[in-house]
C-alpha positions as CSV (number, residue, x, y, z in Angstrom):
1,X,-41.6,14.4,36.5
2,X,-42.4,17.9,35.3
3,X,-42.5,18.9,31.7
4,X,-39.3,21.0,32.0
5,X,-37.4,18.2,33.6
6,X,-38.5,15.8,31.0
7,X,-37.3,18.2,28.3
8,X,-33.9,18.5,30.0
9,X,-33.6,14.7,30.3
10,X,-34.7,14.1,26.7
11,X,-32.3,16.9,25.6
12,X,-29.5,15.2,27.5
13,X,-30.2,11.9,25.8
14,X,-30.3,13.7,22.4
15,X,-26.9,15.2,23.0
16,X,-25.6,11.8,24.1
17,X,-27.0,10.3,20.8
18,X,-25.3,13.0,18.7
19,X,-22.0,12.6,20.6
20,X,-22.1,8.8,20.2
21,X,-22.9,9.2,16.5
22,X,-20.1,11.6,15.9
23,X,-17.7,9.4,17.9
24,X,-18.7,6.4,15.8
25,X,-18.2,8.2,12.5
26,X,-14.7,9.5,13.6
27,X,-13.8,5.9,14.6
28,X,-14.9,4.7,11.2
29,X,-12.8,7.3,9.4
30,X,-9.9,6.4,11.7
31,X,-10.0,2.8,10.5
32,X,-7.8,2.2,7.5
33,X,-6.8,-0.9,5.6
34,X,-3.8,-1.5,3.4
35,X,-4.0,-3.2,0.1
36,X,-1.0,-4.3,-2.0
37,X,-0.3,-2.9,-5.4
38,X,1.4,-5.1,-7.9
39,X,2.7,-5.2,-11.4
40,X,4.6,-7.6,-13.6
41,X,7.0,-7.4,-16.5
42,X,8.0,-10.2,-18.8
43,X,10.1,-11.0,-21.9
44,X,9.9,-14.0,-24.2
45,X,12.0,-17.1,-24.1
46,X,13.2,-16.3,-27.6
47,X,15.2,-13.2,-26.4
48,X,18.8,-13.3,-27.6
49,X,21.5,-10.8,-26.6
50,X,25.2,-10.9,-27.7
51,X,28.0,-8.6,-26.7
52,X,31.3,-8.3,-25.0
53,X,31.7,-10.5,-21.9
54,X,30.7,-8.7,-18.7
55,X,28.7,-6.0,-20.4
56,X,25.1,-5.2,-19.4
57,X,22.3,-4.9,-21.9
58,X,18.7,-3.8,-21.4
59,X,16.2,-6.5,-22.3
60,X,12.9,-4.7,-21.4
61,X,11.6,-1.8,-19.2
62,X,8.3,-0.6,-18.0
63,X,6.9,2.6,-16.5
64,X,5.9,2.2,-12.8
65,X,2.3,3.1,-11.9
66,X,2.3,6.5,-10.2
67,X,0.8,5.1,-7.0
68,X,3.8,2.7,-6.7
69,X,6.7,5.2,-7.2
70,X,8.6,5.6,-4.0
71,X,7.1,2.4,-2.4
72,X,9.4,-0.3,-1.0
73,X,8.4,-3.5,-2.9
74,X,9.2,-7.1,-2.9
75,X,10.6,-8.3,-6.1
76,X,10.5,-11.9,-7.5
77,X,12.5,-12.4,-10.7
78,X,12.4,-15.6,-12.7
79,X,14.6,-16.5,-15.6
80,X,13.8,-19.3,-18.0
81,X,16.6,-20.9,-20.0
82,X,15.9,-22.6,-23.3
83,X,18.2,-25.4,-24.6
84,X,21.4,-23.4,-24.5
85,X,24.1,-23.1,-21.8
86,X,25.8,-19.7,-21.3
87,X,27.4,-19.7,-17.9
88,X,27.6,-16.7,-15.6
89,X,24.9,-14.7,-17.4
90,X,23.0,-12.7,-14.8
91,X,19.5,-11.1,-15.0
92,X,19.4,-7.7,-13.3
93,X,16.2,-5.9,-12.2
94,X,16.7,-2.2,-11.4
95,X,14.5,0.7,-10.3
96,X,15.3,3.8,-8.4
97,X,18.8,3.4,-7.0
98,X,18.6,-0.3,-6.3
99,X,18.7,-3.7,-8.1
100,X,18.0,-7.4,-7.6
101,X,20.2,-9.9,-9.4
102,X,19.3,-13.4,-10.5
103,X,22.8,-15.0,-10.8
104,X,23.9,-17.5,-13.5
105,X,20.6,-17.9,-15.2
106,X,21.9,-20.1,-18.1
107,X,24.1,-22.5,-16.2
108,X,21.8,-25.5,-16.9
109,X,19.9,-26.3,-20.1
110,X,16.1,-25.8,-19.6
111,X,16.5,-24.5,-16.0
112,X,14.3,-21.9,-14.2
113,X,16.2,-19.7,-11.8
114,X,14.5,-17.4,-9.3
115,X,15.7,-14.7,-7.0
116,X,13.9,-12.2,-4.8
117,X,14.7,-9.0,-2.9
118,X,13.3,-5.6,-2.3
119,X,13.5,-2.3,-4.2
120,X,12.3,1.2,-3.6
121,X,10.6,1.9,-7.0
122,X,11.5,4.8,-9.2
123,X,9.5,5.9,-12.3
124,X,10.7,2.9,-14.3
125,X,11.7,-0.8,-13.8
126,X,14.5,-2.1,-16.1
127,X,15.3,-5.7,-16.8
128,X,18.8,-6.3,-18.1
129,X,21.2,-9.1,-18.7
130,X,24.9,-9.1,-17.7
131,X,26.7,-11.4,-20.1
132,X,29.0,-14.1,-19.0
133,X,32.4,-15.0,-20.5
134,X,31.0,-16.3,-23.8
135,X,29.1,-13.0,-24.4
136,X,25.7,-14.6,-25.1
137,X,22.3,-14.8,-23.5
138,X,19.2,-16.6,-24.8
139,X,16.2,-17.0,-22.6
140,X,13.2,-15.4,-21.1
141,X,11.8,-14.3,-17.8
142,X,9.4,-12.4,-15.7
143,X,9.5,-10.0,-12.8
144,X,6.7,-9.6,-10.2
145,X,6.6,-6.5,-8.0
146,X,4.3,-6.4,-4.9
147,X,4.2,-3.2,-2.9
148,X,2.3,-2.8,0.4
149,X,0.5,0.6,0.3
150,X,1.0,2.6,3.4
151,X,-2.4,3.1,5.0
152,X,-3.5,6.7,5.8
153,X,-5.4,7.0,9.0
154,X,-7.1,9.9,10.5
155,X,-6.9,9.7,14.3
156,X,-10.0,10.2,16.4
157,X,-9.7,13.5,18.3
158,X,-11.7,12.4,21.3
159,X,-13.4,9.2,22.4
160,X,-17.2,9.4,22.7
161,X,-18.5,10.0,26.2
162,X,-19.7,7.2,28.3
163,X,-23.4,7.3,29.3
164,X,-22.6,7.3,33.0
165,X,-20.3,10.3,32.6
166,X,-22.8,12.6,30.9
167,X,-23.8,15.7,32.8
168,X,-26.1,18.2,31.2
169,X,-26.0,21.7,32.8
170,X,-28.1,24.5,31.5
171,X,-27.3,28.2,32.1
172,X,-29.3,29.9,34.9
173,X,-31.0,32.1,32.3
174,X,-32.4,29.0,30.5
175,X,-33.5,27.4,33.7
176,X,-35.3,30.7,34.7
177,X,-37.1,30.8,31.4
178,X,-38.3,27.2,31.8
179,X,-39.6,27.9,35.2
180,X,-41.3,31.2,34.1
181,X,-42.8,29.9,30.9
182,X,-42.9,26.0,31.1
183,X,-45.2,25.8,28.1
184,X,-42.5,27.2,25.8
185,X,-40.6,24.0,25.3
186,X,-39.6,23.3,21.8
């Protein structure tokens, strides 16, 4: 094989290596994983609320982390009743324009009541109690929010070329220069 031909062949393999390396890095950028974001809110078992039957009273609230605002999240709300019974008192978790209700959280002495649902989060999450017919609530609880972060992927623009499909063509001027001055290979 002449020196100019070897140069063309090695140059072709060099171009192939660069193309494969670029294709591999684009594929790595295109791969994305999603990770859940979560937060919790709680209030103590010693919480007491009194008011008119059927009225709703805020028990606690929390700011939503900026990365979670606008995300659709699963909500698990748990209410713990102490030794009292106050039937038809509901726990209401609200954010954005939606809410999840844990119904009748004080129907049984010492009970734990759980409900779940989904919310699209706004800038705050509020936990409230809607009082039953006796106008009293005494208990505690917690709310767990888990949001699946939407992955951002950058699509690969073009797959890397296969080795068998690689064709290296030099312009006629380059070929003429190689033939005229074969010792000027770089």
